[in-house]
VMD Tcl script that draws the C-alpha trace (Angstrom):
set ca {
  {-98.04 -17.60 59.23}
  {-101.74 -17.56 60.52}
  {-103.33 -19.75 62.69}
  {-106.38 -21.60 61.98}
  {-109.33 -20.66 63.74}
  {-111.34 -23.68 65.64}
  {-114.38 -22.19 63.08}
  {-112.30 -22.81 60.01}
  {-111.22 -25.86 60.74}
  {-115.35 -26.83 61.86}
  {-115.88 -25.34 58.06}
  {-113.43 -27.97 56.34}
  {-115.60 -30.72 57.71}
  {-116.98 -33.51 55.13}
  {-121.03 -33.65 56.01}
  {-121.97 -36.27 58.25}
  {-123.19 -38.94 55.80}
  {-119.11 -38.25 53.71}
  {-117.35 -39.00 56.91}
  {-120.01 -41.78 58.15}
  {-118.98 -42.98 54.85}
  {-115.41 -43.15 54.92}
  {-113.01 -46.20 55.71}
  {-112.26 -46.83 59.14}
  {-108.80 -47.81 60.30}
  {-108.65 -51.35 60.85}
  {-108.16 -51.14 64.77}
  {-110.98 -51.75 67.49}
  {-110.54 -50.67 70.79}
  {-111.23 -52.49 73.93}
  {-110.94 -50.61 77.50}
  {-110.42 -52.85 80.35}
  {-111.66 -51.53 83.77}
  {-111.13 -48.05 83.30}
  {-112.27 -45.53 86.21}
  {-111.59 -42.59 85.23}
  {-114.23 -41.17 83.09}
  {-111.52 -37.93 81.92}
  {-109.33 -41.07 80.89}
  {-112.74 -42.68 79.11}
  {-113.35 -39.60 77.36}
  {-110.52 -38.97 76.33}
  {-110.11 -42.33 74.48}
  {-113.57 -41.34 72.82}
  {-111.52 -38.74 71.17}
  {-108.51 -40.25 70.49}
  {-110.37 -42.75 68.07}
  {-111.72 -40.93 66.51}
  {-108.92 -38.78 66.12}
  {-107.47 -42.56 64.10}
  {-111.16 -43.12 63.01}
  {-110.92 -46.67 64.53}
  {-113.69 -49.49 63.80}
  {-115.24 -49.37 66.59}
  {-114.91 -49.20 70.97}
  {-115.70 -50.73 73.45}
  {-116.19 -49.71 76.93}
  {-116.01 -52.89 78.97}
  {-116.40 -53.69 82.94}
  {-116.59 -51.11 85.59}
  {-116.02 -48.43 82.79}
  {-117.95 -45.82 82.79}
  {-119.77 -45.01 79.46}
  {-122.22 -42.25 78.38}
  {-125.70 -42.16 78.23}
  {-127.63 -46.05 76.70}
  {-130.88 -46.59 75.28}
  {-132.71 -48.25 77.93}
  {-130.35 -47.54 81.17}
  {-130.48 -48.95 83.63}
  {-128.01 -47.20 86.37}
  {-129.78 -44.90 88.75}
  {-130.26 -41.01 86.92}
  {-127.41 -39.49 88.74}
  {-124.65 -42.29 88.13}
  {-126.03 -41.59 84.09}
  {-125.42 -37.98 84.49}
  {-122.36 -37.77 85.91}
  {-120.91 -40.50 83.83}
  {-122.32 -39.27 80.06}
  {-121.43 -35.04 81.68}
  {-117.98 -36.08 82.18}
  {-117.49 -38.31 79.31}
  {-118.97 -35.98 76.95}
  {-116.82 -33.27 78.58}
  {-113.63 -34.00 77.95}
  {-114.75 -36.13 74.59}
  {-115.40 -33.08 73.23}
  {-118.33 -33.41 71.23}
  {-116.79 -36.86 69.70}
  {-119.04 -39.33 71.47}
  {-121.57 -39.24 68.74}
  {-119.23 -39.74 66.04}
  {-117.33 -43.13 67.87}
  {-119.11 -46.72 67.39}
  {-119.07 -47.75 70.61}
  {-120.51 -50.46 72.86}
  {-120.99 -50.75 76.32}
  {-119.76 -54.61 77.49}
  {-120.04 -56.22 81.12}
  {-117.88 -59.07 79.63}
  {-113.98 -57.79 78.24}
  {-113.09 -61.35 78.07}
  {-116.15 -62.06 75.87}
  {-115.83 -58.93 73.57}
  {-111.30 -59.65 73.27}
  {-112.33 -63.59 72.35}
  {-115.15 -62.22 70.04}
  {-112.79 -60.05 68.32}
  {-110.25 -63.05 67.76}
  {-112.80 -65.28 66.06}
  {-113.38 -62.03 63.69}
  {-109.80 -62.72 62.61}
  {-108.69 -59.79 64.63}
  {-104.56 -59.64 66.35}
  {-105.04 -58.99 69.59}
  {-102.40 -56.72 71.01}
  {-102.71 -55.67 74.41}
  {-100.69 -53.14 76.03}
  {-99.33 -54.31 79.62}
  {-96.22 -53.65 81.38}
  {-94.90 -57.74 81.86}
  {-92.06 -60.01 81.79}
  {-92.51 -60.87 78.14}
  {-94.36 -57.28 76.76}
  {-92.52 -56.23 73.58}
  {-91.24 -52.43 72.85}
  {-93.91 -51.19 70.60}
  {-91.79 -49.92 67.88}
  {-90.20 -53.51 67.31}
  {-93.52 -55.46 66.62}
  {-95.36 -55.72 63.27}
  {-98.73 -54.58 63.43}
  {-101.07 -56.77 60.88}
  {-104.34 -55.93 60.75}
  {-107.17 -56.08 61.30}
  {-106.32 -55.80 64.94}
  {-107.58 -55.53 68.43}
  {-105.96 -53.15 70.87}
  {-106.77 -53.83 74.49}
  {-105.89 -51.00 77.30}
  {-106.66 -51.62 80.94}
  {-106.88 -50.47 84.55}
  {-105.27 -47.61 85.63}
  {-103.44 -49.50 88.41}
  {-103.85 -53.15 88.04}
  {-104.19 -52.68 83.59}
  {-105.40 -55.60 81.71}
  {-106.92 -58.98 83.42}
  {-105.16 -61.91 83.51}
  {-107.44 -63.63 81.36}
  {-106.34 -60.60 78.82}
  {-103.46 -61.01 78.89}
  {-103.63 -65.10 78.23}
  {-105.35 -64.56 74.64}
  {-103.16 -61.73 73.41}
  {-101.21 -62.60 70.53}
  {-98.63 -59.93 71.48}
  {-98.13 -58.09 74.59}
  {-96.48 -54.29 73.75}
  {-95.11 -51.91 76.00}
  {-94.33 -47.88 75.67}
  {-90.20 -47.85 76.89}
  {-90.64 -45.55 79.91}
  {-87.20 -43.19 80.06}
  {-87.81 -41.37 82.75}
  {-88.80 -42.08 86.83}
  {-91.74 -42.64 86.53}
  {-92.84 -46.17 85.68}
  {-95.77 -45.93 82.88}
  {-97.65 -43.43 80.97}
  {-101.75 -42.07 81.42}
  {-103.85 -44.33 80.02}
  {-105.11 -42.08 77.79}
  {-102.15 -40.57 76.28}
  {-100.38 -44.19 75.48}
  {-103.17 -45.37 73.74}
  {-102.57 -42.15 71.76}
  {-98.82 -43.28 71.10}
  {-99.50 -46.89 70.24}
  {-102.64 -45.89 68.02}
  {-99.87 -43.29 66.29}
  {-97.46 -46.40 66.13}
  {-99.76 -48.43 64.87}
  {-100.69 -46.22 62.22}
  {-97.75 -44.88 61.25}
  {-96.68 -48.62 60.25}
  {-99.95 -49.37 58.08}
}
mol new
graphics top color blue
foreach p $ca { graphics top sphere $p radius 0.5 }
foreach p [lrange $ca 0 end-1] q [lrange $ca 1 end] { graphics top cylinder $p $q radius 0.2 }
display resetview
């Protein structure tokens, strides 16, 4: 057994145009007000790894530099740098967009026929392993402390949660996104 080097892994990648032509996983991820730029970067990396269709960053969520960016220059530089550091070159490969209004994004996804799956701990949440996932779907993940907004919970077709067996109440939002996407892909 021999460990594959980073150079070998990079050499195995398809050319960019061929990669862009590959069918995407029929999942859209919506980030509802996540504060941590490191988590945003990791969610980029996770979404790229699962080849999700699109990533929406909404509300107070930081985002990489965009064309005609109106944020103060020091904010643009900091958010762009931090997110891209943790995303490790995946920002350029993801179809992503920043939108201020998360509710408008989720309603638009629902209108296109997506099932809306929200990751949140509520008294009506369903174990993510006991859920049937029907594609296409939109997964909504939320703020590290306050979670997904009430408006989005009302729109959801299904609210799922990850069972916790230890003393902690929940996983980190980026880790949770990876766990849920893994479960969804395995069911696909």
